[in-house]
N, CA, C and O atoms as a GROMACS GRO file, in nm:
protein
  404
    1MET      N    1   0.948   1.166   0.280
    1MET     CA    2   1.001   1.040   0.315
    1MET      C    3   1.083   1.036   0.428
    1MET      O    4   1.170   1.123   0.440
    2THR      N    5   1.068   0.939   0.523
    2THR     CA    6   1.139   0.916   0.672
    2THR      C    7   1.272   0.858   0.668
    2THR      O    8   1.321   0.792   0.576
    3ASP      N    9   1.316   0.886   0.763
    3ASP     CA   10   1.470   0.812   0.748
    3ASP      C   11   1.429   0.662   0.762
    3ASP      O   12   1.310   0.633   0.776
    4HIS      N   13   1.516   0.575   0.759
    4HIS     CA   14   1.446   0.430   0.766
    4HIS      C   15   1.613   0.339   0.722
    4HIS      O   16   1.661   0.348   0.609
    5ASP      N   17   1.648   0.295   0.783
    5ASP     CA   18   1.783   0.217   0.754
    5ASP      C   19   1.761   0.083   0.678
    5ASP      O   20   1.696  -0.019   0.704
    6PRO      N   21   1.856   0.128   0.552
    6PRO     CA   22   1.801   0.062   0.431
    6PRO      C   23   1.865  -0.098   0.410
    6PRO      O   24   1.829  -0.168   0.315
    7LEU      N   25   1.961  -0.143   0.509
    7LEU     CA   26   1.984  -0.249   0.563
    7LEU      C   27   1.892  -0.317   0.654
    7LEU      O   28   1.899  -0.440   0.666
    8ALA      N   29   1.789  -0.238   0.731
    8ALA     CA   30   1.729  -0.321   0.807
    8ALA      C   31   1.631  -0.413   0.757
    8ALA      O   32   1.595  -0.505   0.830
    9GLY      N   33   1.584  -0.399   0.644
    9GLY     CA   34   1.453  -0.482   0.556
    9GLY      C   35   1.310  -0.451   0.636
    9GLY      O   36   1.299  -0.407   0.750
   10HIS      N   37   1.236  -0.476   0.572
   10HIS     CA   38   1.091  -0.457   0.593
   10HIS      C   39   1.008  -0.555   0.591
   10HIS      O   40   1.021  -0.650   0.514
   11ALA      N   41   0.897  -0.541   0.690
   11ALA     CA   42   0.833  -0.658   0.697
   11ALA      C   43   0.797  -0.737   0.586
   11ALA      O   44   0.823  -0.856   0.567
   12TYR      N   45   0.728  -0.653   0.509
   12TYR     CA   46   0.667  -0.725   0.375
   12TYR      C   47   0.763  -0.808   0.266
   12TYR      O   48   0.735  -0.856   0.156
   13THR      N   49   0.886  -0.805   0.340
   13THR     CA   50   0.995  -0.877   0.259
   13THR      C   51   0.924  -1.006   0.269
   13THR      O   52   0.875  -1.045   0.163
   14ALA      N   53   0.907  -1.082   0.375
   14ALA     CA   54   0.867  -1.202   0.365
   14ALA      C   55   0.727  -1.228   0.239
   14ALA      O   56   0.729  -1.325   0.163
   15ASP      N   57   0.642  -1.151   0.236
   15ASP     CA   58   0.573  -1.168   0.120
   15ASP      C   59   0.575  -1.110  -0.016
   15ASP      O   60   0.483  -1.096  -0.097
   16LYS      N   61   0.718  -1.074  -0.021
   16LYS     CA   62   0.743  -0.965  -0.099
   16LYS      C   63   0.698  -1.045  -0.255
   16LYS      O   64   0.654  -0.964  -0.336
   17ALA      N   65   0.702  -1.150  -0.292
   17ALA     CA   66   0.684  -1.248  -0.435
   17ALA      C   67   0.533  -1.223  -0.411
   17ALA      O   68   0.511  -1.163  -0.516
   18LYS      N   69   0.419  -1.226  -0.352
   18LYS     CA   70   0.303  -1.208  -0.369
   18LYS      C   71   0.246  -1.064  -0.361
   18LYS      O   72   0.144  -1.014  -0.409
   19LEU      N   73   0.322  -1.025  -0.304
   19LEU     CA   74   0.291  -0.868  -0.303
   19LEU      C   75   0.316  -0.770  -0.462
   19LEU      O   76   0.258  -0.678  -0.518
   20LEU      N   77   0.468  -0.877  -0.495
   20LEU     CA   78   0.486  -0.820  -0.633
   20LEU      C   79   0.363  -0.887  -0.704
   20LEU      O   80   0.327  -0.808  -0.790
   21ALA      N   81   0.299  -0.977  -0.705
   21ALA     CA   82   0.211  -1.065  -0.810
   21ALA      C   83   0.112  -0.992  -0.799
   21ALA      O   84   0.044  -0.983  -0.902
   22ARG      N   85   0.055  -0.896  -0.649
   22ARG     CA   86  -0.066  -0.853  -0.653
   22ARG      C   87  -0.042  -0.717  -0.735
   22ARG      O   88  -0.124  -0.683  -0.820
   23LEU      N   89   0.066  -0.646  -0.710
   23LEU     CA   90   0.102  -0.532  -0.793
   23LEU      C   91   0.088  -0.537  -0.943
   23LEU      O   92   0.043  -0.445  -1.011
   24LYS      N   93   0.142  -0.679  -1.001
   24LYS     CA   94   0.184  -0.668  -1.135
   24LYS      C   95  -0.006  -0.674  -1.153
   24LYS      O   96  -0.048  -0.586  -1.227
   25ARG      N   97  -0.111  -0.765  -1.093
   25ARG     CA   98  -0.203  -0.798  -1.179
   25ARG      C   99  -0.281  -0.634  -1.184
   25ARG      O  100  -0.358  -0.601  -1.274
   26ILE      N  101  -0.244  -0.550  -1.079
   26ILE     CA  102  -0.320  -0.419  -1.056
   26ILE      C  103  -0.231  -0.347  -1.178
   26ILE      O  104  -0.283  -0.238  -1.203
   27GLU      N  105  -0.135  -0.367  -1.250
   27GLU     CA  106  -0.074  -0.305  -1.344
   27GLU      C  107  -0.173  -0.347  -1.461
   27GLU      O  108  -0.241  -0.273  -1.533
   28GLY      N  109  -0.164  -0.472  -1.461
   28GLY     CA  110  -0.264  -0.543  -1.608
   28GLY      C  111  -0.402  -0.463  -1.572
   28GLY      O  112  -0.452  -0.388  -1.656
   29GLN      N  113  -0.450  -0.477  -1.469
   29GLN     CA  114  -0.615  -0.389  -1.474
   29GLN      C  115  -0.586  -0.245  -1.516
   29GLN      O  116  -0.664  -0.186  -1.592
   30THR      N  117  -0.501  -0.199  -1.478
   30THR     CA  118  -0.475  -0.043  -1.525
   30THR      C  119  -0.450  -0.026  -1.663
   30THR      O  120  -0.513   0.061  -1.723
   31ARG      N  121  -0.356  -0.104  -1.728
   31ARG     CA  122  -0.372  -0.079  -1.863
   31ARG      C  123  -0.471  -0.133  -1.935
   31ARG      O  124  -0.477  -0.083  -2.047
   32GLY      N  125  -0.567  -0.233  -1.910
   32GLY     CA  126  -0.685  -0.242  -1.936
   32GLY      C  127  -0.809  -0.124  -1.914
   32GLY      O  128  -0.922  -0.118  -1.962
   33ILE      N  129  -0.752  -0.053  -1.841
   33ILE     CA  130  -0.854   0.042  -1.835
   33ILE      C  131  -0.795   0.181  -1.920
   33ILE      O  132  -0.857   0.282  -1.955
   34HIS      N  133  -0.694   0.155  -1.934
   34HIS     CA  134  -0.611   0.219  -2.056
   34HIS      C  135  -0.666   0.266  -2.174
   34HIS      O  136  -0.696   0.375  -2.223
   35ARG      N  137  -0.671   0.085  -2.220
   35ARG     CA  138  -0.721   0.046  -2.350
   35ARG      C  139  -0.874   0.065  -2.365
   35ARG      O  140  -0.926   0.110  -2.467
   36MET      N  141  -0.938   0.028  -2.259
   36MET     CA  142  -1.099   0.022  -2.275
   36MET      C  143  -1.163   0.198  -2.310
   36MET      O  144  -1.273   0.222  -2.359
   37VAL      N  145  -1.041   0.318  -2.263
   37VAL     CA  146  -1.098   0.397  -2.238
   37VAL      C  147  -1.037   0.486  -2.416
   37VAL      O  148  -1.074   0.585  -2.479
   38ASP      N  149  -0.927   0.377  -2.436
   38ASP     CA  150  -0.856   0.422  -2.578
   38ASP      C  151  -0.980   0.389  -2.687
   38ASP      O  152  -1.020   0.461  -2.779
   39GLU      N  153  -1.031   0.252  -2.644
   39GLU     CA  154  -1.127   0.202  -2.742
   39GLU      C  155  -1.281   0.288  -2.746
   39GLU      O  156  -1.364   0.286  -2.837
   40GLU      N  157  -1.287   0.362  -2.613
   40GLU     CA  158  -1.437   0.421  -2.584
   40GLU      C  159  -1.538   0.319  -2.579
   40GLU      O  160  -1.640   0.314  -2.648
   41GLN      N  161  -1.498   0.238  -2.492
   41GLN     CA  162  -1.609   0.138  -2.417
   41GLN      C  163  -1.670   0.189  -2.318
   41GLN      O  164  -1.628   0.267  -2.233
   42TYR      N  165  -1.796   0.134  -2.334
   42TYR     CA  166  -1.932   0.226  -2.211
   42TYR      C  167  -1.843   0.252  -2.104
   42TYR      O  168  -1.748   0.187  -2.060
   43CYS      N  169  -1.910   0.402  -2.058
   43CYS     CA  170  -1.854   0.453  -1.902
   43CYS      C  171  -1.862   0.366  -1.802
   43CYS      O  172  -1.760   0.336  -1.739
   44ILE      N  173  -1.992   0.306  -1.771
   44ILE     CA  174  -1.973   0.242  -1.668
   44ILE      C  175  -1.896   0.137  -1.676
   44ILE      O  176  -1.836   0.112  -1.572
   45ASP      N  177  -1.874   0.056  -1.780
   45ASP     CA  178  -1.790  -0.053  -1.778
   45ASP      C  179  -1.649  -0.006  -1.737
   45ASP      O  180  -1.594  -0.062  -1.641
   46VAL      N  181  -1.586   0.093  -1.804
   46VAL     CA  182  -1.484   0.166  -1.741
   46VAL      C  183  -1.478   0.192  -1.590
   46VAL      O  184  -1.377   0.164  -1.526
   47LEU      N  185  -1.561   0.234  -1.546
   47LEU     CA  186  -1.582   0.288  -1.407
   47LEU      C  187  -1.563   0.163  -1.280
   47LEU      O  188  -1.510   0.167  -1.169
   48THR      N  189  -1.627   0.066  -1.346
   48THR     CA  190  -1.645  -0.076  -1.265
   48THR      C  191  -1.483  -0.135  -1.311
   48THR      O  192  -1.469  -0.246  -1.259
   49GLN      N  193  -1.400  -0.109  -1.365
   49GLN     CA  194  -1.259  -0.157  -1.349
   49GLN      C  195  -1.194  -0.094  -1.300
   49GLN      O  196  -1.084  -0.137  -1.264
   50ILE      N  197  -1.242   0.072  -1.268
   50ILE     CA  198  -1.155   0.153  -1.208
   50ILE      C  199  -1.182   0.139  -1.082
   50ILE      O  200  -1.104   0.179  -0.995
   51SER      N  201  -1.304   0.075  -1.055
   51SER     CA  202  -1.334   0.065  -0.873
   51SER      C  203  -1.249  -0.078  -0.822
   51SER      O  204  -1.190  -0.080  -0.713
   52ALA      N  205  -1.252  -0.187  -0.909
   52ALA     CA  206  -1.172  -0.280  -0.912
   52ALA      C  207  -1.037  -0.258  -0.854
   52ALA      O  208  -0.995  -0.264  -0.738
   53ALA      N  209  -0.985  -0.231  -0.960
   53ALA     CA  210  -0.834  -0.148  -0.918
   53ALA      C  211  -0.814  -0.078  -0.822
   53ALA      O  212  -0.720  -0.109  -0.750
   54VAL      N  213  -0.882   0.018  -0.795
   54VAL     CA  214  -0.906   0.099  -0.659
   54VAL      C  215  -0.916   0.032  -0.537
   54VAL      O  216  -0.858   0.066  -0.434
   55SER      N  217  -1.007  -0.083  -0.554
   55SER     CA  218  -1.017  -0.174  -0.435
   55SER      C  219  -0.896  -0.269  -0.426
   55SER      O  220  -0.872  -0.322  -0.318
   56ALA      N  221  -0.810  -0.297  -0.548
   56ALA     CA  222  -0.701  -0.404  -0.528
   56ALA      C  223  -0.628  -0.337  -0.443
   56ALA      O  224  -0.582  -0.378  -0.337
   57LEU      N  225  -0.611  -0.186  -0.512
   57LEU     CA  226  -0.465  -0.103  -0.428
   57LEU      C  227  -0.493  -0.089  -0.294
   57LEU      O  228  -0.400  -0.133  -0.226
   58GLU      N  229  -0.594  -0.039  -0.223
   58GLU     CA  230  -0.631  -0.035  -0.103
   58GLU      C  231  -0.612  -0.157  -0.051
   58GLU      O  232  -0.577  -0.154   0.067
   59SER      N  233  -0.625  -0.288  -0.108
   59SER     CA  234  -0.629  -0.413  -0.012
   59SER      C  235  -0.484  -0.427   0.012
   59SER      O  236  -0.445  -0.436   0.129
   60VAL      N  237  -0.383  -0.432  -0.106
   60VAL     CA  238  -0.226  -0.367  -0.090
   60VAL      C  239  -0.198  -0.282  -0.008
   60VAL      O  240  -0.093  -0.311   0.050
   61ALA      N  241  -0.235  -0.205   0.019
   61ALA     CA  242  -0.196  -0.068   0.081
   61ALA      C  243  -0.248  -0.125   0.275
   61ALA      O  244  -0.169  -0.118   0.370
   62LEU      N  245  -0.395  -0.177   0.288
   62LEU     CA  246  -0.395  -0.237   0.382
   62LEU      C  247  -0.317  -0.302   0.467
   62LEU      O  248  -0.281  -0.271   0.580
   63GLN      N  249  -0.281  -0.441   0.366
   63GLN     CA  250  -0.174  -0.543   0.390
   63GLN      C  251  -0.072  -0.484   0.442
   63GLN      O  252  -0.040  -0.527   0.553
   64LEU      N  253   0.024  -0.354   0.375
   64LEU     CA  254   0.125  -0.330   0.432
   64LEU      C  255   0.135  -0.203   0.568
   64LEU      O  256   0.229  -0.157   0.632
   65LEU      N  257  -0.002  -0.182   0.570
   65LEU     CA  258   0.030  -0.112   0.695
   65LEU      C  259   0.004  -0.158   0.809
   65LEU      O  260   0.037  -0.101   0.913
   66ASP      N  261  -0.076  -0.298   0.799
   66ASP     CA  262  -0.112  -0.422   0.899
   66ASP      C  263   0.033  -0.462   0.920
   66ASP      O  264   0.075  -0.451   1.035
   67GLU      N  265   0.133  -0.515   0.807
   67GLU     CA  266   0.246  -0.545   0.853
   67GLU      C  267   0.320  -0.452   0.908
   67GLU      O  268   0.381  -0.501   1.003
   68HIS      N  269   0.351  -0.312   0.890
   68HIS     CA  270   0.424  -0.235   0.939
   68HIS      C  271   0.377  -0.188   1.073
   68HIS      O  272   0.436  -0.108   1.146
   69LEU      N  273   0.260  -0.248   1.097
   69LEU     CA  274   0.247  -0.206   1.252
   69LEU      C  275   0.270  -0.334   1.333
   69LEU      O  276   0.314  -0.333   1.448
   70ARG      N  277   0.244  -0.424   1.276
   70ARG     CA  278   0.290  -0.547   1.351
   70ARG      C  279   0.416  -0.559   1.371
   70ARG      O  280   0.459  -0.602   1.478
   71HIS      N  281   0.479  -0.528   1.288
   71HIS     CA  282   0.647  -0.535   1.311
   71HIS      C  283   0.746  -0.396   1.337
   71HIS      O  284   0.825  -0.382   1.430
   72CYS      N  285   0.720  -0.314   1.244
   72CYS     CA  286   0.809  -0.187   1.259
   72CYS      C  287   0.787  -0.127   1.377
   72CYS      O  288   0.876  -0.118   1.462
   73VAL      N  289   0.633  -0.069   1.398
   73VAL     CA  290   0.549   0.041   1.508
   73VAL      C  291   0.603  -0.116   1.630
   73VAL      O  292   0.712  -0.086   1.679
   74VAL      N  293   0.573  -0.208   1.664
   74VAL     CA  294   0.592  -0.246   1.739
   74VAL      C  295   0.710  -0.301   1.811
   74VAL      O  296   0.705  -0.346   1.926
   75ASP      N  297   0.825  -0.292   1.729
   75ASP     CA  298   0.966  -0.321   1.745
   75ASP      C  299   1.006  -0.186   1.816
   75ASP      O  300   1.048  -0.170   1.930
   76ALA      N  301   0.989  -0.120   1.749
   76ALA     CA  302   1.023   0.093   1.785
   76ALA      C  303   0.960   0.122   1.920
   76ALA      O  304   1.015   0.200   1.998
   77ALA      N  305   0.822   0.049   1.956
   77ALA     CA  306   0.727   0.037   2.089
   77ALA      C  307   0.805  -0.037   2.194
   77ALA      O  308   0.810   0.001   2.310
   78ARG      N  309   0.868  -0.148   2.147
   78ARG     CA  310   0.930  -0.234   2.255
   78ARG      C  311   1.053  -0.190   2.285
   78ARG      O  312   1.101  -0.212   2.396
   79ARG      N  313   1.105  -0.137   2.208
   79ARG     CA  314   1.246  -0.008   2.253
   79ARG      C  315   1.257   0.143   2.316
   79ARG      O  316   1.356   0.196   2.367
   80GLY      N  317   1.101   0.206   2.291
   80GLY     CA  318   1.080   0.300   2.361
   80GLY      C  319   1.154   0.434   2.300
   80GLY      O  320   1.198   0.430   2.185
   81GLY      N  321   1.164   0.540   2.371
   81GLY     CA  322   1.201   0.651   2.317
   81GLY      C  323   1.174   0.715   2.205
   81GLY      O  324   1.076   0.682   2.138
   82ASP      N  325   1.253   0.810   2.168
   82ASP     CA  326   1.213   0.922   2.064
   82ASP      C  327   1.179   0.830   1.938
   82ASP      O  328   1.106   0.873   1.848
   83GLU      N  329   1.244   0.683   1.933
   83GLU     CA  330   1.195   0.601   1.762
   83GLU      C  331   1.068   0.577   1.757
   83GLU      O  332   1.014   0.584   1.646
   84ALA      N  333   0.978   0.537   1.891
   84ALA     CA  334   0.861   0.496   1.928
   84ALA      C  335   0.798   0.609   1.876
   84ALA      O  336   0.727   0.594   1.776
   85GLU      N  337   0.812   0.710   1.922
   85GLU     CA  338   0.774   0.852   1.926
   85GLU      C  339   0.737   0.869   1.779
   85GLU      O  340   0.621   0.895   1.747
   86GLU      N  341   0.853   0.850   1.674
   86GLU     CA  342   0.868   0.857   1.585
   86GLU      C  343   0.789   0.798   1.443
   86GLU      O  344   0.758   0.851   1.337
   87LYS      N  345   0.774   0.650   1.503
   87LYS     CA  346   0.717   0.544   1.466
   87LYS      C  347   0.563   0.551   1.459
   87LYS      O  348   0.498   0.510   1.362
   88LEU      N  349   0.513   0.602   1.563
   88LEU     CA  350   0.363   0.624   1.590
   88LEU      C  351   0.341   0.748   1.507
   88LEU      O  352   0.248   0.742   1.426
   89ASP      N  353   0.414   0.862   1.515
   89ASP     CA  354   0.379   0.971   1.448
   89ASP      C  355   0.368   0.950   1.297
   89ASP      O  356   0.288   1.011   1.226
   90GLU      N  357   0.458   0.856   1.253
   90GLU     CA  358   0.483   0.829   1.090
   90GLU      C  359   0.334   0.754   1.053
   90GLU      O  360   0.262   0.795   0.962
   91VAL      N  361   0.293   0.617   1.156
   91VAL     CA  362   0.203   0.581   1.090
   91VAL      C  363   0.078   0.670   1.149
   91VAL      O  364  -0.019   0.680   1.072
   92SER      N  365   0.073   0.704   1.212
   92SER     CA  366  -0.070   0.826   1.230
   92SER      C  367  -0.052   0.891   1.092
   92SER      O  368  -0.161   0.885   1.034
   93ARG      N  369   0.035   0.947   1.020
   93ARG     CA  370  -0.005   1.031   0.930
   93ARG      C  371   0.038   0.943   0.785
   93ARG      O  372   0.039   0.996   0.674
   94ALA      N  373   0.061   0.845   0.803
   94ALA     CA  374   0.045   0.735   0.704
   94ALA      C  375  -0.140   0.698   0.700
   94ALA      O  376  -0.197   0.687   0.592
   95ILE      N  377  -0.205   0.686   0.813
   95ILE     CA  378  -0.348   0.629   0.818
   95ILE      C  379  -0.416   0.748   0.810
   95ILE      O  380  -0.537   0.724   0.808
   96ALA      N  381  -0.383   0.906   0.803
   96ALA     CA  382  -0.471   1.020   0.769
   96ALA      C  383  -0.442   1.002   0.608
   96ALA      O  384  -0.545   1.004   0.540
   97ARG      N  385  -0.312   0.984   0.529
   97ARG     CA  386  -0.307   1.005   0.388
   97ARG      C  387  -0.412   0.911   0.364
   97ARG      O  388  -0.518   0.953   0.319
   98PHE      N  389  -0.391   0.747   0.394
   98PHE     CA  390  -0.462   0.669   0.358
   98PHE      C  391  -0.617   0.695   0.341
   98PHE      O  392  -0.679   0.675   0.237
   99ALA      N  393  -0.679   0.750   0.476
   99ALA     CA  394  -0.810   0.780   0.492
   99ALA      C  395  -0.860   0.912   0.410
   99ALA      O  396  -0.981   0.927   0.402
  100LYS      N  397  -0.782   0.999   0.355
  100LYS     CA  398  -0.858   1.091   0.281
  100LYS      C  399  -0.862   1.031   0.126
  100LYS      O  400  -0.951   1.066   0.048
  101SER      N  401  -0.753   0.932   0.085
  101SER     CA  402  -0.784   0.904  -0.061
  101SER      C  403  -0.927   0.806  -0.058
  101SER      O  404  -0.978   0.766  -0.163
   0.00000   0.00000   0.00000
């Protein structure tokens, strides 16, 4: 976890309601997958639903990454100094983690 100012807000706060709605739909998808496994539904159908949930999570992650780059990283780069380097390192690590998944 990185240090950040909890009062500064985050880039995604403008779209927070939309983001939360998307996450709620993903939560419903995962509950549906759980139910499918519990009911022993056809494996390919379960895998199809898992693929859809993974794609939905990836979409949310890319949106958050884009907004982080456009706001947090750009703002830090404009200020320069150690904060800029820290934000660039932070986002590079986040991209590396995301690429591994």
